[in-house]
C-alpha positions as protocol buffer text, in pm:
chain_id: "A"
residue {
  index: 1
  type: UNK
  ca { x: 879 y: 2366 z: 144 }
}
residue {
  index: 2
  type: UNK
  ca { x: 526 y: 2411 z: 10 }
}
residue {
  index: 3
  type: UNK
  ca { x: 250 y: 2288 z: 259 }
}
residue {
  index: 4
  type: UNK
  ca { x: -109 y: 2140 z: 210 }
}
residue {
  index: 5
  type: UNK
  ca { x: -403 y: 2031 z: 411 }
}
residue {
  index: 6
  type: UNK
  ca { x: -420 y: 1687 z: 538 }
}
residue {
  index: 7
  type: UNK
  ca { x: -785 y: 1604 z: 433 }
}
residue {
  index: 8
  type: UNK
  ca { x: -1033 y: 1742 z: 686 }
}
residue {
  index: 9
  type: UNK
  ca { x: -818 y: 1704 z: 991 }
}
residue {
  index: 10
  type: UNK
  ca { x: -708 y: 2086 z: 982 }
}
residue {
  index: 11
  type: UNK
  ca { x: -363 y: 1963 z: 976 }
}
residue {
  index: 12
  type: UNK
  ca { x: -111 y: 2150 z: 707 }
}
residue {
  index: 13
  type: UNK
  ca { x: 172 y: 1900 z: 606 }
}
residue {
  index: 14
  type: UNK
  ca { x: 502 y: 1936 z: 426 }
}
residue {
  index: 15
  type: UNK
  ca { x: 442 y: 1784 z: 58 }
}
residue {
  index: 16
  type: UNK
  ca { x: 756 y: 1598 z: 90 }
}
residue {
  index: 17
  type: UNK
  ca { x: 738 y: 1359 z: 407 }
}
residue {
  index: 18
  type: UNK
  ca { x: 1007 y: 1168 z: 581 }
}
residue {
  index: 19
  type: UNK
  ca { x: 935 y: 813 z: 516 }
}
residue {
  index: 20
  type: UNK
  ca { x: 1126 y: 593 z: 791 }
}
residue {
  index: 21
  type: UNK
  ca { x: 1088 y: 269 z: 638 }
}
residue {
  index: 22
  type: UNK
  ca { x: 1305 y: -14 z: 574 }
}
residue {
  index: 23
  type: UNK
  ca { x: 1384 y: 55 z: 208 }
}
residue {
  index: 24
  type: UNK
  ca { x: 1638 y: 311 z: 210 }
}
residue {
  index: 25
  type: UNK
  ca { x: 1763 y: 124 z: 543 }
}
residue {
  index: 26
  type: UNK
  ca { x: 1859 y: 445 z: 733 }
}
residue {
  index: 27
  type: UNK
  ca { x: 1642 y: 427 z: 1000 }
}
residue {
  index: 28
  type: UNK
  ca { x: 1662 y: 62 z: 1014 }
}
residue {
  index: 29
  type: UNK
  ca { x: 2020 y: -20 z: 995 }
}
residue {
  index: 30
  type: UNK
  ca { x: 2227 y: 347 z: 902 }
}
residue {
  index: 31
  type: UNK
  ca { x: 2471 y: 441 z: 1136 }
}
residue {
  index: 32
  type: UNK
  ca { x: 2384 y: 713 z: 1402 }
}
residue {
  index: 33
  type: UNK
  ca { x: 2582 y: 981 z: 1271 }
}
residue {
  index: 34
  type: UNK
  ca { x: 2408 y: 933 z: 920 }
}
residue {
  index: 35
  type: UNK
  ca { x: 2045 y: 921 z: 1072 }
}
residue {
  index: 36
  type: UNK
  ca { x: 2123 y: 1238 z: 1268 }
}
residue {
  index: 37
  type: UNK
  ca { x: 2255 y: 1436 z: 990 }
}
residue {
  index: 38
  type: UNK
  ca { x: 1923 y: 1335 z: 772 }
}
residue {
  index: 39
  type: UNK
  ca { x: 1686 y: 1403 z: 1024 }
}
residue {
  index: 40
  type: UNK
  ca { x: 1865 y: 1724 z: 1113 }
}
residue {
  index: 41
  type: UNK
  ca { x: 1839 y: 1833 z: 729 }
}
residue {
  index: 42
  type: UNK
  ca { x: 1467 y: 1744 z: 715 }
}
residue {
  index: 43
  type: UNK
  ca { x: 1370 y: 1979 z: 1025 }
}
residue {
  index: 44
  type: UNK
  ca { x: 1615 y: 2230 z: 873 }
}
residue {
  index: 45
  type: UNK
  ca { x: 1432 y: 2215 z: 532 }
}
residue {
  index: 46
  type: UNK
  ca { x: 1070 y: 2227 z: 675 }
}
residue {
  index: 47
  type: UNK
  ca { x: 977 y: 1891 z: 671 }
}
residue {
  index: 48
  type: UNK
  ca { x: 705 y: 1839 z: 936 }
}
residue {
  index: 49
  type: UNK
  ca { x: 559 y: 1469 z: 845 }
}
residue {
  index: 50
  type: UNK
  ca { x: 738 y: 1194 z: 972 }
}
residue {
  index: 51
  type: UNK
  ca { x: 627 y: 833 z: 882 }
}
residue {
  index: 52
  type: UNK
  ca { x: 739 y: 523 z: 1085 }
}
residue {
  index: 53
  type: UNK
  ca { x: 582 y: 188 z: 1182 }
}
residue {
  index: 54
  type: UNK
  ca { x: 647 y: -91 z: 1442 }
}
residue {
  index: 55
  type: UNK
  ca { x: 701 y: -325 z: 1173 }
}
residue {
  index: 56
  type: UNK
  ca { x: 981 y: -159 z: 1034 }
}
residue {
  index: 57
  type: UNK
  ca { x: 1294 y: -312 z: 1140 }
}
residue {
  index: 58
  type: UNK
  ca { x: 1121 y: -502 z: 1417 }
}
residue {
  index: 59
  type: UNK
  ca { x: 1094 y: -133 z: 1602 }
}
residue {
  index: 60
  type: UNK
  ca { x: 1436 y: -15 z: 1501 }
}
residue {
  index: 61
  type: UNK
  ca { x: 1274 y: 277 z: 1309 }
}
residue {
  index: 62
  type: UNK
  ca { x: 1049 y: 378 z: 1570 }
}
residue {
  index: 63
  type: UNK
  ca { x: 1372 y: 364 z: 1848 }
}
residue {
  index: 64
  type: UNK
  ca { x: 1608 y: 527 z: 1606 }
}
residue {
  index: 65
  type: UNK
  ca { x: 1331 y: 838 z: 1547 }
}
residue {
  index: 66
  type: UNK
  ca { x: 1263 y: 871 z: 1915 }
}
residue {
  index: 67
  type: UNK
  ca { x: 1636 y: 875 z: 1949 }
}
residue {
  index: 68
  type: UNK
  ca { x: 1670 y: 1162 z: 1721 }
}
residue {
  index: 69
  type: UNK
  ca { x: 1381 y: 1344 z: 1842 }
}
residue {
  index: 70
  type: UNK
  ca { x: 1544 y: 1333 z: 2190 }
}
residue {
  index: 71
  type: UNK
  ca { x: 1864 y: 1490 z: 2074 }
}
residue {
  index: 72
  type: UNK
  ca { x: 1729 y: 1742 z: 1778 }
}
residue {
  index: 73
  type: UNK
  ca { x: 1480 y: 1984 z: 1911 }
}
residue {
  index: 74
  type: UNK
  ca { x: 1243 y: 2068 z: 1597 }
}
residue {
  index: 75
  type: UNK
  ca { x: 1271 y: 2466 z: 1528 }
}
residue {
  index: 76
  type: UNK
  ca { x: 862 y: 2414 z: 1443 }
}
residue {
  index: 77
  type: UNK
  ca { x: 611 y: 2174 z: 1510 }
}
residue {
  index: 78
  type: UNK
  ca { x: 613 y: 1830 z: 1375 }
}
residue {
  index: 79
  type: UNK
  ca { x: 370 y: 1538 z: 1350 }
}
residue {
  index: 80
  type: UNK
  ca { x: 478 y: 1174 z: 1385 }
}
residue {
  index: 81
  type: UNK
  ca { x: 251 y: 903 z: 1233 }
}
residue {
  index: 82
  type: UNK
  ca { x: 326 y: 519 z: 1292 }
}
residue {
  index: 83
  type: UNK
  ca { x: 135 y: 190 z: 1257 }
}
residue {
  index: 84
  type: UNK
  ca { x: 4 y: -131 z: 1404 }
}
residue {
  index: 85
  type: UNK
  ca { x: 17 y: -437 z: 1219 }
}
residue {
  index: 86
  type: UNK
  ca { x: -165 y: -740 z: 1368 }
}
residue {
  index: 87
  type: UNK
  ca { x: -93 y: -1117 z: 1299 }
}
residue {
  index: 88
  type: UNK
  ca { x: -419 y: -1296 z: 1333 }
}
residue {
  index: 89
  type: UNK
  ca { x: -549 y: -1627 z: 1308 }
}
residue {
  index: 90
  type: UNK
  ca { x: -877 y: -1684 z: 1523 }
}
residue {
  index: 91
  type: UNK
  ca { x: -839 y: -1402 z: 1768 }
}
residue {
  index: 92
  type: UNK
  ca { x: -1191 y: -1235 z: 1858 }
}
residue {
  index: 93
  type: UNK
  ca { x: -1110 y: -929 z: 2074 }
}
residue {
  index: 94
  type: UNK
  ca { x: -830 y: -718 z: 1886 }
}
residue {
  index: 95
  type: UNK
  ca { x: -838 y: -440 z: 2102 }
}
residue {
  index: 96
  type: UNK
  ca { x: -573 y: -568 z: 2373 }
}
residue {
  index: 97
  type: UNK
  ca { x: -351 y: -653 z: 2069 }
}
residue {
  index: 98
  type: UNK
  ca { x: -373 y: -309 z: 1914 }
}
residue {
  index: 99
  type: UNK
  ca { x: -331 y: -147 z: 2269 }
}
residue {
  index: 100
  type: UNK
  ca { x: -12 y: -338 z: 2361 }
}
residue {
  index: 101
  type: UNK
  ca { x: 141 y: -289 z: 2032 }
}
residue {
  index: 102
  type: UNK
  ca { x: 66 y: 110 z: 2057 }
}
residue {
  index: 103
  type: UNK
  ca { x: 197 y: 146 z: 2383 }
}
residue {
  index: 104
  type: UNK
  ca { x: 534 y: -14 z: 2273 }
}
residue {
  index: 105
  type: UNK
  ca { x: 562 y: 199 z: 2023 }
}
residue {
  index: 106
  type: UNK
  ca { x: 531 y: 520 z: 2236 }
}
residue {
  index: 107
  type: UNK
  ca { x: 816 y: 371 z: 2461 }
}
residue {
  index: 108
  type: UNK
  ca { x: 1053 y: 344 z: 2146 }
}
residue {
  index: 109
  type: UNK
  ca { x: 914 y: 677 z: 2021 }
}
residue {
  index: 110
  type: UNK
  ca { x: 967 y: 862 z: 2357 }
}
residue {
  index: 111
  type: UNK
  ca { x: 662 y: 1099 z: 2283 }
}
residue {
  index: 112
  type: UNK
  ca { x: 368 y: 1127 z: 2494 }
}
residue {
  index: 113
  type: UNK
  ca { x: 119 y: 1107 z: 2193 }
}
residue {
  index: 114
  type: UNK
  ca { x: 133 y: 1080 z: 1816 }
}
residue {
  index: 115
  type: UNK
  ca { x: -69 y: 1278 z: 1532 }
}
residue {
  index: 116
  type: UNK
  ca { x: -172 y: 947 z: 1331 }
}
residue {
  index: 117
  type: UNK
  ca { x: -219 y: 594 z: 1415 }
}
residue {
  index: 118
  type: UNK
  ca { x: -247 y: 365 z: 1095 }
}
residue {
  index: 119
  type: UNK
  ca { x: -357 y: 32 z: 1044 }
}
residue {
  index: 120
  type: UNK
  ca { x: -74 y: -143 z: 867 }
}
residue {
  index: 121
  type: UNK
  ca { x: -275 y: -459 z: 771 }
}
residue {
  index: 122
  type: UNK
  ca { x: -424 y: -515 z: 406 }
}
residue {
  index: 123
  type: UNK
  ca { x: -769 y: -557 z: 444 }
}
residue {
  index: 124
  type: UNK
  ca { x: -960 y: -831 z: 234 }
}
residue {
  index: 125
  type: UNK
  ca { x: -1296 y: -1026 z: 258 }
}
residue {
  index: 126
  type: UNK
  ca { x: -1139 y: -1298 z: 436 }
}
residue {
  index: 127
  type: UNK
  ca { x: -846 y: -1308 z: 700 }
}
residue {
  index: 128
  type: UNK
  ca { x: -485 y: -1375 z: 515 }
}
residue {
  index: 129
  type: UNK
  ca { x: -629 y: -1373 z: 179 }
}
residue {
  index: 130
  type: UNK
  ca { x: -300 y: -1167 z: 136 }
}
residue {
  index: 131
  type: UNK
  ca { x: -31 y: -1185 z: 383 }
}
residue {
  index: 132
  type: UNK
  ca { x: -144 y: -1035 z: 721 }
}
residue {
  index: 133
  type: UNK
  ca { x: -463 y: -936 z: 592 }
}
residue {
  index: 134
  type: UNK
  ca { x: -770 y: -879 z: 790 }
}
residue {
  index: 135
  type: UNK
  ca { x: -1140 y: -821 z: 707 }
}
residue {
  index: 136
  type: UNK
  ca { x: -1384 y: -500 z: 737 }
}
residue {
  index: 137
  type: UNK
  ca { x: -1541 y: -687 z: 1049 }
}
residue {
  index: 138
  type: UNK
  ca { x: -1180 y: -703 z: 1208 }
}
residue {
  index: 139
  type: UNK
  ca { x: -1165 y: -336 z: 1176 }
}
residue {
  index: 140
  type: UNK
  ca { x: -1501 y: -198 z: 1212 }
}
residue {
  index: 141
  type: UNK
  ca { x: -1644 y: -454 z: 1468 }
}
residue {
  index: 142
  type: UNK
  ca { x: -1714 y: -389 z: 1838 }
}
residue {
  index: 143
  type: UNK
  ca { x: -1405 y: -586 z: 1928 }
}
residue {
  index: 144
  type: UNK
  ca { x: -1218 y: -425 z: 1638 }
}
residue {
  index: 145
  type: UNK
  ca { x: -926 y: -209 z: 1538 }
}
residue {
  index: 146
  type: UNK
  ca { x: -1124 y: 71 z: 1542 }
}
residue {
  index: 147
  type: UNK
  ca { x: -1263 y: 38 z: 1881 }
}
residue {
  index: 148
  type: UNK
  ca { x: -894 y: 6 z: 2037 }
}
residue {
  index: 149
  type: UNK
  ca { x: -817 y: 328 z: 1834 }
}
residue {
  index: 150
  type: UNK
  ca { x: -1098 y: 512 z: 1983 }
}
residue {
  index: 151
  type: UNK
  ca { x: -1004 y: 389 z: 2326 }
}
residue {
  index: 152
  type: UNK
  ca { x: -652 y: 528 z: 2264 }
}
residue {
  index: 153
  type: UNK
  ca { x: -789 y: 855 z: 2128 }
}
residue {
  index: 154
  type: UNK
  ca { x: -981 y: 886 z: 2464 }
}
residue {
  index: 155
  type: UNK
  ca { x: -664 y: 874 z: 2653 }
}
residue {
  index: 156
  type: UNK
  ca { x: -505 y: 1134 z: 2462 }
}
residue {
  index: 157
  type: UNK
  ca { x: -287 y: 929 z: 2293 }
}
residue {
  index: 158
  type: UNK
  ca { x: -354 y: 976 z: 1950 }
}
residue {
  index: 159
  type: UNK
  ca { x: -525 y: 1262 z: 1726 }
}
residue {
  index: 160
  type: UNK
  ca { x: -626 y: 1090 z: 1411 }
}
residue {
  index: 161
  type: UNK
  ca { x: -679 y: 754 z: 1240 }
}
residue {
  index: 162
  type: UNK
  ca { x: -521 y: 637 z: 926 }
}
residue {
  index: 163
  type: UNK
  ca { x: -550 y: 355 z: 667 }
}
residue {
  index: 164
  type: UNK
  ca { x: -288 y: 164 z: 479 }
}
residue {
  index: 165
  type: UNK
  ca { x: -436 y: 133 z: 123 }
}
residue {
  index: 166
  type: UNK
  ca { x: -355 y: -231 z: 27 }
}
residue {
  index: 167
  type: UNK
  ca { x: -591 y: -510 z: -3 }
}
residue {
  index: 168
  type: UNK
  ca { x: -914 y: -551 z: -204 }
}
residue {
  index: 169
  type: UNK
  ca { x: -1053 y: -224 z: -309 }
}
residue {
  index: 170
  type: UNK
  ca { x: -1389 y: -281 z: -233 }
}
residue {
  index: 171
  type: UNK
  ca { x: -1306 y: -407 z: 112 }
}
residue {
  index: 172
  type: UNK
  ca { x: -1118 y: -103 z: 178 }
}
residue {
  index: 173
  type: UNK
  ca { x: -1408 y: 111 z: 35 }
}
residue {
  index: 174
  type: UNK
  ca { x: -1626 y: -60 z: 320 }
}
residue {
  index: 175
  type: UNK
  ca { x: -1372 y: 54 z: 598 }
}
residue {
  index: 176
  type: UNK
  ca { x: -1322 y: 435 z: 465 }
}
residue {
  index: 177
  type: UNK
  ca { x: -1722 y: 438 z: 435 }
}
residue {
  index: 178
  type: UNK
  ca { x: -1738 y: 437 z: 825 }
}
residue {
  index: 179
  type: UNK
  ca { x: -1635 y: 785 z: 809 }
}
residue {
  index: 180
  type: UNK
  ca { x: -1407 y: 710 z: 1124 }
}
residue {
  index: 181
  type: UNK
  ca { x: -1081 y: 725 z: 939 }
}
residue {
  index: 182
  type: UNK
  ca { x: -898 y: 1081 z: 869 }
}
residue {
  index: 183
  type: UNK
  ca { x: -603 y: 955 z: 617 }
}
residue {
  index: 184
  type: UNK
  ca { x: -510 y: 696 z: 379 }
}
residue {
  index: 185
  type: UNK
  ca { x: -161 y: 596 z: 241 }
}
residue {
  index: 186
  type: UNK
  ca { x: -136 y: 388 z: -82 }
}
residue {
  index: 187
  type: UNK
  ca { x: 112 y: 310 z: -350 }
}
residue {
  index: 188
  type: UNK
  ca { x: 123 y: 556 z: -630 }
}
residue {
  index: 189
  type: UNK
  ca { x: 359 y: 616 z: -890 }
}
residue {
  index: 190
  type: UNK
  ca { x: 398 y: 632 z: -1244 }
}
residue {
  index: 191
  type: UNK
  ca { x: 417 y: 245 z: -1321 }
}
residue {
  index: 192
  type: UNK
  ca { x: 119 y: 165 z: -1146 }
}
residue {
  index: 193
  type: UNK
  ca { x: -124 y: 496 z: -1068 }
}
residue {
  index: 194
  type: UNK
  ca { x: -447 y: 305 z: -1059 }
}
residue {
  index: 195
  type: UNK
  ca { x: -515 y: 356 z: -704 }
}
residue {
  index: 196
  type: UNK
  ca { x: -630 y: 718 z: -824 }
}
residue {
  index: 197
  type: UNK
  ca { x: -582 y: 754 z: -1235 }
}
residue {
  index: 198
  type: UNK
  ca { x: -780 y: 540 z: -1464 }
}
residue {
  index: 199
  type: UNK
  ca { x: -530 y: 340 z: -1695 }
}
residue {
  index: 200
  type: UNK
  ca { x: -573 y: 175 z: -2028 }
}
residue {
  index: 201
  type: UNK
  ca { x: -746 y: -192 z: -2035 }
}
residue {
  index: 202
  type: UNK
  ca { x: -415 y: -323 z: -2143 }
}
residue {
  index: 203
  type: UNK
  ca { x: -257 y: -248 z: -1817 }
}
residue {
  index: 204
  type: UNK
  ca { x: -128 y: -581 z: -1673 }
}
residue {
  index: 205
  type: UNK
  ca { x: -15 y: -492 z: -1330 }
}
residue {
  index: 206
  type: UNK
  ca { x: -268 y: -522 z: -1015 }
}
residue {
  index: 207
  type: UNK
  ca { x: -545 y: -264 z: -1062 }
}
residue {
  index: 208
  type: UNK
  ca { x: -638 y: -79 z: -759 }
}
residue {
  index: 209
  type: UNK
  ca { x: -947 y: 45 z: -937 }
}
residue {
  index: 210
  type: UNK
  ca { x: -947 y: 422 z: -823 }
}
residue {
  index: 211
  type: UNK
  ca { x: -1022 y: 361 z: -479 }
}
residue {
  index: 212
  type: UNK
  ca { x: -840 y: 662 z: -337 }
}
residue {
  index: 213
  type: UNK
  ca { x: -1094 y: 887 z: -552 }
}
residue {
  index: 214
  type: UNK
  ca { x: -1347 y: 723 z: -332 }
}
residue {
  index: 215
  type: UNK
  ca { x: -1144 y: 838 z: -42 }
}
residue {
  index: 216
  type: UNK
  ca { x: -1099 y: 1175 z: -147 }
}
residue {
  index: 217
  type: UNK
  ca { x: -1499 y: 1212 z: -189 }
}
residue {
  index: 218
  type: UNK
  ca { x: -1497 y: 1099 z: 178 }
}
residue {
  index: 219
  type: UNK
  ca { x: -1260 y: 1376 z: 253 }
}
residue {
  index: 220
  type: UNK
  ca { x: -977 y: 1157 z: 368 }
}
residue {
  index: 221
  type: UNK
  ca { x: -634 y: 1294 z: 377 }
}
residue {
  index: 222
  type: UNK
  ca { x: -410 y: 1110 z: 79 }
}
residue {
  index: 223
  type: UNK
  ca { x: -45 y: 1015 z: 122 }
}
residue {
  index: 224
  type: UNK
  ca { x: 145 y: 873 z: -146 }
}
residue {
  index: 225
  type: UNK
  ca { x: 389 y: 579 z: -94 }
}
residue {
  index: 226
  type: UNK
  ca { x: 624 y: 379 z: -292 }
}
residue {
  index: 227
  type: UNK
  ca { x: 652 y: 720 z: -509 }
}
residue {
  index: 228
  type: UNK
  ca { x: 974 y: 549 z: -632 }
}
residue {
  index: 229
  type: UNK
  ca { x: 858 y: 211 z: -693 }
}
residue {
  index: 230
  type: UNK
  ca { x: 1062 y: 108 z: -394 }
}
residue {
  index: 231
  type: UNK
  ca { x: 1352 y: 221 z: -611 }
}
residue {
  index: 232
  type: UNK
  ca { x: 1311 y: 104 z: -952 }
}
residue {
  index: 233
  type: UNK
  ca { x: 1225 y: 431 z: -1081 }
}
residue {
  index: 234
  type: UNK
  ca { x: 1604 y: 539 z: -938 }
}
residue {
  index: 235
  type: UNK
  ca { x: 1751 y: 238 z: -1132 }
}
residue {
  index: 236
  type: UNK
  ca { x: 1829 y: 88 z: -810 }
}
residue {
  index: 237
  type: UNK
  ca { x: 1921 y: -304 z: -752 }
}
residue {
  index: 238
  type: UNK
  ca { x: 1648 y: -434 z: -509 }
}
residue {
  index: 239
  type: UNK
  ca { x: 1697 y: -326 z: -173 }
}
residue {
  index: 240
  type: UNK
  ca { x: 1746 y: -588 z: 118 }
}
residue {
  index: 241
  type: UNK
  ca { x: 1389 y: -542 z: 220 }
}
residue {
  index: 242
  type: UNK
  ca { x: 1247 y: -585 z: -135 }
}
residue {
  index: 243
  type: UNK
  ca { x: 1429 y: -930 z: -149 }
}
residue {
  index: 244
  type: UNK
  ca { x: 1209 y: -1045 z: 156 }
}
residue {
  index: 245
  type: UNK
  ca { x: 903 y: -890 z: 185 }
}
residue {
  index: 246
  type: UNK
  ca { x: 603 y: -1070 z: 138 }
}
residue {
  index: 247
  type: UNK
  ca { x: 386 y: -769 z: 24 }
}
residue {
  index: 248
  type: UNK
  ca { x: 537 y: -666 z: -279 }
}
residue {
  index: 249
  type: UNK
  ca { x: 733 y: -956 z: -468 }
}
residue {
  index: 250
  type: UNK
  ca { x: 1046 y: -945 z: -620 }
}
residue {
  index: 251
  type: UNK
  ca { x: 916 y: -1047 z: -950 }
}
residue {
  index: 252
  type: UNK
  ca { x: 707 y: -727 z: -943 }
}
residue {
  index: 253
  type: UNK
  ca { x: 1013 y: -494 z: -867 }
}
residue {
  index: 254
  type: UNK
  ca { x: 1193 y: -676 z: -1174 }
}
residue {
  index: 255
  type: UNK
  ca { x: 912 y: -585 z: -1376 }
}
residue {
  index: 256
  type: UNK
  ca { x: 913 y: -235 z: -1280 }
}
residue {
  index: 257
  type: UNK
  ca { x: 1297 y: -176 z: -1307 }
}
residue {
  index: 258
  type: UNK
  ca { x: 1247 y: -324 z: -1677 }
}
residue {
  index: 259
  type: UNK
  ca { x: 991 y: -70 z: -1740 }
}
residue {
  index: 260
  type: UNK
  ca { x: 1168 y: 216 z: -1553 }
}
residue {
  index: 261
  type: UNK
  ca { x: 1495 y: 166 z: -1779 }
}
residue {
  index: 262
  type: UNK
  ca { x: 1291 y: 169 z: -2097 }
}
residue {
  index: 263
  type: UNK
  ca { x: 1129 y: 495 z: -1960 }
}
residue {
  index: 264
  type: UNK
  ca { x: 1454 y: 660 z: -1855 }
}
residue {
  index: 265
  type: UNK
  ca { x: 1604 y: 582 z: -2191 }
}
residue {
  index: 266
  type: UNK
  ca { x: 1304 y: 725 z: -2362 }
}
residue {
  index: 267
  type: UNK
  ca { x: 1318 y: 1039 z: -2128 }
}
residue {
  index: 268
  type: UNK
  ca { x: 1685 y: 1078 z: -2201 }
}
residue {
  index: 269
  type: UNK
  ca { x: 1840 y: 1022 z: -1857 }
}
residue {
  index: 270
  type: UNK
  ca { x: 1799 y: 848 z: -1513 }
}
residue {
  index: 271
  type: UNK
  ca { x: 1787 y: 1228 z: -1367 }
}
residue {
  index: 272
  type: UNK
  ca { x: 1510 y: 1321 z: -1594 }
}
residue {
  index: 273
  type: UNK
  ca { x: 1299 y: 1022 z: -1508 }
}
residue {
  index: 274
  type: UNK
  ca { x: 1359 y: 1095 z: -1126 }
}
residue {
  index: 275
  type: UNK
  ca { x: 1223 y: 1423 z: -1179 }
}
residue {
  index: 276
  type: UNK
  ca { x: 920 y: 1322 z: -1360 }
}
residue {
  index: 277
  type: UNK
  ca { x: 850 y: 1065 z: -1110 }
}
residue {
  index: 278
  type: UNK
  ca { x: 850 y: 1288 z: -823 }
}
residue {
  index: 279
  type: UNK
  ca { x: 657 y: 1575 z: -1015 }
}
residue {
  index: 280
  type: UNK
  ca { x: 389 y: 1328 z: -1139 }
}
residue {
  index: 281
  type: UNK
  ca { x: 295 y: 1246 z: -793 }
}
residue {
  index: 282
  type: UNK
  ca { x: 325 y: 1598 z: -674 }
}
residue {
  index: 283
  type: UNK
  ca { x: 107 y: 1713 z: -981 }
}
residue {
  index: 284
  type: UNK
  ca { x: -179 y: 1523 z: -841 }
}
residue {
  index: 285
  type: UNK
  ca { x: -369 y: 1747 z: -623 }
}
residue {
  index: 286
  type: UNK
  ca { x: -546 y: 1491 z: -455 }
}
residue {
  index: 287
  type: UNK
  ca { x: -232 y: 1405 z: -274 }
}
residue {
  index: 288
  type: UNK
  ca { x: -125 y: 1588 z: 67 }
}
residue {
  index: 289
  type: UNK
  ca { x: 240 y: 1468 z: 80 }
}
residue {
  index: 290
  type: UNK
  ca { x: 487 y: 1217 z: -96 }
}
residue {
  index: 291
  type: UNK
  ca { x: 637 y: 994 z: 171 }
}
residue {
  index: 292
  type: UNK
  ca { x: 1001 y: 944 z: 80 }
}
residue {
  index: 293
  type: UNK
  ca { x: 1277 y: 705 z: 195 }
}
residue {
  index: 294
  type: UNK
  ca { x: 1542 y: 975 z: 258 }
}
residue {
  index: 295
  type: UNK
  ca { x: 1887 y: 800 z: 311 }
}
residue {
  index: 296
  type: UNK
  ca { x: 2088 y: 1091 z: 307 }
}
residue {
  index: 297
  type: UNK
  ca { x: 2085 y: 1462 z: 338 }
}
residue {
  index: 298
  type: UNK
  ca { x: 2153 y: 1521 z: -38 }
}
residue {
  index: 299
  type: UNK
  ca { x: 1838 y: 1321 z: -103 }
}
residue {
  index: 300
  type: UNK
  ca { x: 1627 y: 1587 z: 79 }
}
residue {
  index: 301
  type: UNK
  ca { x: 1821 y: 1840 z: -127 }
}
residue {
  index: 302
  type: UNK
  ca { x: 1714 y: 1643 z: -433 }
}
residue {
  index: 303
  type: UNK
  ca { x: 1355 y: 1608 z: -332 }
}
residue {
  index: 304
  type: UNK
  ca { x: 1320 y: 1986 z: -266 }
}
residue {
  index: 305
  type: UNK
  ca { x: 1503 y: 2082 z: -609 }
}
residue {
  index: 306
  type: UNK
  ca { x: 1236 y: 1892 z: -773 }
}
residue {
  index: 307
  type: UNK
  ca { x: 919 y: 1998 z: -567 }
}
residue {
  index: 308
  type: UNK
  ca { x: 1067 y: 2348 z: -670 }
}
residue {
  index: 309
  type: UNK
  ca { x: 998 y: 2274 z: -1048 }
}
residue {
  index: 310
  type: UNK
  ca { x: 647 y: 2258 z: -972 }
}
residue {
  index: 311
  type: UNK
  ca { x: 366 y: 2075 z: -1158 }
}
residue {
  index: 312
  type: UNK
  ca { x: 399 y: 1903 z: -1487 }
}
residue {
  index: 313
  type: UNK
  ca { x: 316 y: 2105 z: -1789 }
}
residue {
  index: 314
  type: UNK
  ca { x: 3 y: 1953 z: -1977 }
}
residue {
  index: 315
  type: UNK
  ca { x: 291 y: 1907 z: -2252 }
}
residue {
  index: 316
  type: UNK
  ca { x: 493 y: 1707 z: -2026 }
}
residue {
  index: 317
  type: UNK
  ca { x: 193 y: 1539 z: -1899 }
}
residue {
  index: 318
  type: UNK
  ca { x: 54 y: 1436 z: -2254 }
}
residue {
  index: 319
  type: UNK
  ca { x: 421 y: 1323 z: -2350 }
}
residue {
  index: 320
  type: UNK
  ca { x: 481 y: 1104 z: -2027 }
}
residue {
  index: 321
  type: UNK
  ca { x: 129 y: 937 z: -2047 }
}
residue {
  index: 322
  type: UNK
  ca { x: 200 y: 855 z: -2393 }
}
residue {
  index: 323
  type: UNK
  ca { x: 548 y: 678 z: -2300 }
}
residue {
  index: 324
  type: UNK
  ca { x: 383 y: 498 z: -2031 }
}
residue {
  index: 325
  type: UNK
  ca { x: 115 y: 377 z: -2264 }
}
residue {
  index: 326
  type: UNK
  ca { x: 406 y: 207 z: -2472 }
}
residue {
  index: 327
  type: UNK
  ca { x: 590 y: 63 z: -2194 }
}
residue {
  index: 328
  type: UNK
  ca { x: 304 y: -120 z: -1980 }
}
C-alpha cells in the first residue's frame, strides 16, 4: 500500500480508502460475516482511512463500522472520517443540530473521537437550490456549521474539518477560502473529471469548473469519490441506492453506463476499463486518496493490484483522453 500526505494536516493516508457508503451495500445491508471479512482484509493490506456518514443507511454504516472496530483491533493507527447532513428550512442556529448529529455518530461508531468531520450538504447560493443544500452563510456564519465544528474540536472530539464538494462551484470556493477546512472530497472519474481537469467545450454533463484546483492551491487535502461513477465504469446495473438517491439522478447513471460500455469496447475489455479508471484517478497527484466502495475482500485485492501498476504512461493518458473526447 502506498501512502500520500493529506493536504496540510500532517497525516499520511492510504491511496486506497475504505468507502462505507451505500452503493456497494456492504456496510448498510451486508451480512455480519461479510462485513468482518472485508474490514479485516482492509486492515491487513494497510488501508488506514475509513469514510462513513450518519446518512449512509440511516446510521447503519456507522453502526456496522463501529461493530467491526470493536471486534478487530487495527494493527496500526487508522483514521475515521464521518459526516453530518442537515435538513434545513428556516432554522437560524445550526450549532445544536450539528452537535446532536455528531454525538449520535460517536455512539454508533463506539469511538471517543474521529480524525475528520465533514459537512455532507451541498453548498449553493440559497437553501435547497439542490436537494438539502445550504448556503455559505449557513456554513461560515456565527451560528453556523463551522462554529459547531469548532466547539466539537475544542472538546477534543474531532481533529479536522472537511467538505463534500457538491453544489455550486463559486459557493464552494467561498467556503474554502475561509481557510478553516482541511479537506474536500468530490466526485472525480473518467466520465466527468471537471472538478479538477479542464474538459472540451462540447462537454455535456455538469461542469464543476475546476474548483478542486482552487482547493489544492489553498492547501486542502483532496479525496476522490465516485471513482467508478457509482458502478457505471464497472459495467454494473444501478445499485438500490442509485435508484432512489436525489443527489445523482438515475438518468445520469444511465448516460454514464452507456458511455462506459463504449469505452470498454474501445479499450478491449471491462477489466482494462476498470484498471484505466482507477489508474486515471491515482495518476492525479493532487489527490491524497481514492475512496472506493469495497464490497468483498477480492475488491480490495483488485484495487491494490491496479494501484501497483502505477500511474498511466503519457501514451496511455493521451490515448484515453482521445477516447473520452470521442464518447462525451
